[in-house]
N, C-alpha and C positions, 0 to 999 in steps of 0.2 A: 800569384805570379811573383817570382823572385825580384827583389829590389835591392840595389846597392848604392851607397853614397860614394860619389866620385868627385874629383876636383877638375874643373874646367880650365881652359887655357888662361883665363884672367885671374885665377886663384880662387874663384868662388865655387861653391859646391853645388851639386845637383843630384838627382836620383836617376840611376841607370837601370833599365829593364833589359837584362841580358837575353831573355827569351825573344824579345822583339828587336834587340840592338837599337833601342830608342832611349832618349833622355827626356827629362822634364824640361830642360833648357839646352841651349846650344853648347856643344862640347868646346866651341871656340871662345866661350865666355858667357856664363849665365847672367851676370850683372850687366855686362856690355850689351847683350842682346835685349835685356829688359829695358834699359835706358833708351837704346836706339829705336826699337820697334814701338814700344808702348808709351814711353814718356815723351821722347823727342817728336816722333811723327804722329803721336796720338794726343796725349794730354796737352803738351806745350803748343802743338799746332792748333788744336781747337781753341785753347785759351787765347792765343795770339790773334787768331782769325776772328773770333766772336767777342773777345773782351768780356767774357762771361765768367763770373766768379762762383756761381752756384752750379755745380755739375753733378750729373748722375753717370756713374761708370758701371758697366756690366762686364765681368770677366768670365770668359768661357774657358774653364780649366784653372780653378783656383790653386790646385796643386800644393806647392811648398809655401805659398803666400808671398813669394818674392815680389811679384808685380804689385800686389796690394800694399806691401810694406813700403816700397819705394813711392807709391802714390800717396801713402800716408805722410811720408817725409816731405814730398813736394807740396802737399796741401798746406803744411805749416811754413814751408819756405816761401810760397807764393801767396799765402793768405787766401786760399781757396776753400770753399765750403763743399765738401764732396760726400755724396751718398754712394757707397760702393756696394755692389752686389756680386758675390763670387759664387759661381756654380761649379760644383765638383761632384761627379758621380761616385768616386772612390776616394774618400778623404785619406790623406797621408797620416800615418800614426805619429803620436807625440814622441815616441822613441826616435823616429826618423827626423822629426823636426829638431830635436835636441842636438843632432849631429851637424846641422847646417851652420855655415860660418858667415852668414850675410851681415850681421851687425859689425863684426870685426873687419870684413872686407870693405864695407861701406864707411868705415871709420866712425861708426855711431854706436859704440858699445854702451853709451849712456842711454840708448833707446832699446836695449835688449829686453827690458821689461815690456815695452810696447809690442815688440815682435812676438814675445811669448803670449801676451794678452790677445793678440790677433788670433792665435790658435786656440786659446783657452775659452774664448767666448762661445756661448751656446749657438747652435745652428738653428736655422729657420725662424729667427726673430731679429729685427733690427736692433743693433747694439751701438751706443754712442761711446767711441773710444776717447774722443776729445770733442770740444765744441765745434771743431772744424771737420771732423771725420767720423762718419758712422758707417757701419758695415752690416750686411746681411749675408751670412754664409748659407748656401742652399745645396743640400745633398739631392741631386736631381740629374737624370739623364738629359743631355742637351736636347734630345728630340722631344722632351716634355715641356720645354720652355714655352710659356704662353704670354709673355710680356708684350704689351702693345703701347707704342708711342710714349715710352718711359725713360729712355736713356739717351744721353748726349754722345757717349763714346762706348764702343765695344772693343775690349781687348780679346781678340780671338786667338787663344793659345792652346788649342786642342793638340793632341798627338797628331803626327803627320799623316798625310793621305796614304803613304806607303803601308802603314799598319792599321789605320782606321779610316778607310776611304768613305765610309758612310757619314762621317762628320763634315765632309767637304762637298756636299751636294746642294743642288737647288733647293731641296726641301729644307735643309738646315739654314741656308742663307736667306730663304724667304722668312723664316722665323726671326732671323737677325734684322732683316729689313723692317719687319713689323715692330720689333722691339725698340727701334730707334725713333727719336723725334725727327721732324723735318730738319735737314741740314746736319743731322748727326753723322758720325763717322765710325767706321770699323777699321781697325789696323791688325795686321797679322804678319808673321814672319814668312808665310808661304808666298810663292810666286809662280806656281805651276799654271800653265795655260788653261787647264781644265778648271782650276779654282777660279781664275779670273773670269772665264766664260760663265760659270755657274752664278757668280755674283752679278754679272751684267744681265743675265737672263731674268733675274728677279727685280731689276730696276736700278741697281747701283751704278753710279759713275765710278770707274775704277782707275786708279793711277798706279803705275809701276814706279817704285822709288828705290834708291840705293839701299842695299840691305846691310845688316850688321856684319861684324867680322865673320868671315867664312861663308857669307852668302852674297851673291851679286845683286839680287833684287828682293824686294818685299812688296806688299800690296796695301794700299789704302783705298777704301770704298766709302763713297758719300751718298747718303739718301737725299735724293733731289726733292 
């Protein structure tokens, strides 16, 4: 499938799939979306609610590594010990990664080596990037995830239900529910009623929250 590097409204880049008219991140701002959906309402919310400094994060849709990289930065800013697991069925090429402008747009050009290392590390094995941040990149279909009672936070960043409806079903959210520890949370940019109902059907308590730029709402689900 054809993929193009494009610039989103906040100046940060993403990958566009013209055949699907779909992007890896919001066209209204890739970095803004990542911070709002996954960091503010996910990582920061869980940390502030539980005052827990040892965290396990599962990302559904590792993609460009933007969410993982920002989480890496936040781990060192807040002195959090994070074990990160990024699941991606179709890894992005290194040629595409080299065209992304995240370190400059985040004003962390001194961390460019860390962003590159995130992508250079081997897949399928836990790798320690720093004493505070380890990552396991997993090349895996989301439907084959079998984690149980393992993660505090899930970043659910799959392609939208318009193009991949099979990723937004009760079957997938049951796997997410099982993957979380009790009181764990899942955050996603999506807000469709069918997605909310699928989450509720497997046991999640679901909140509608203000969305990132360009979206009225998003969802946060808690495992009771």
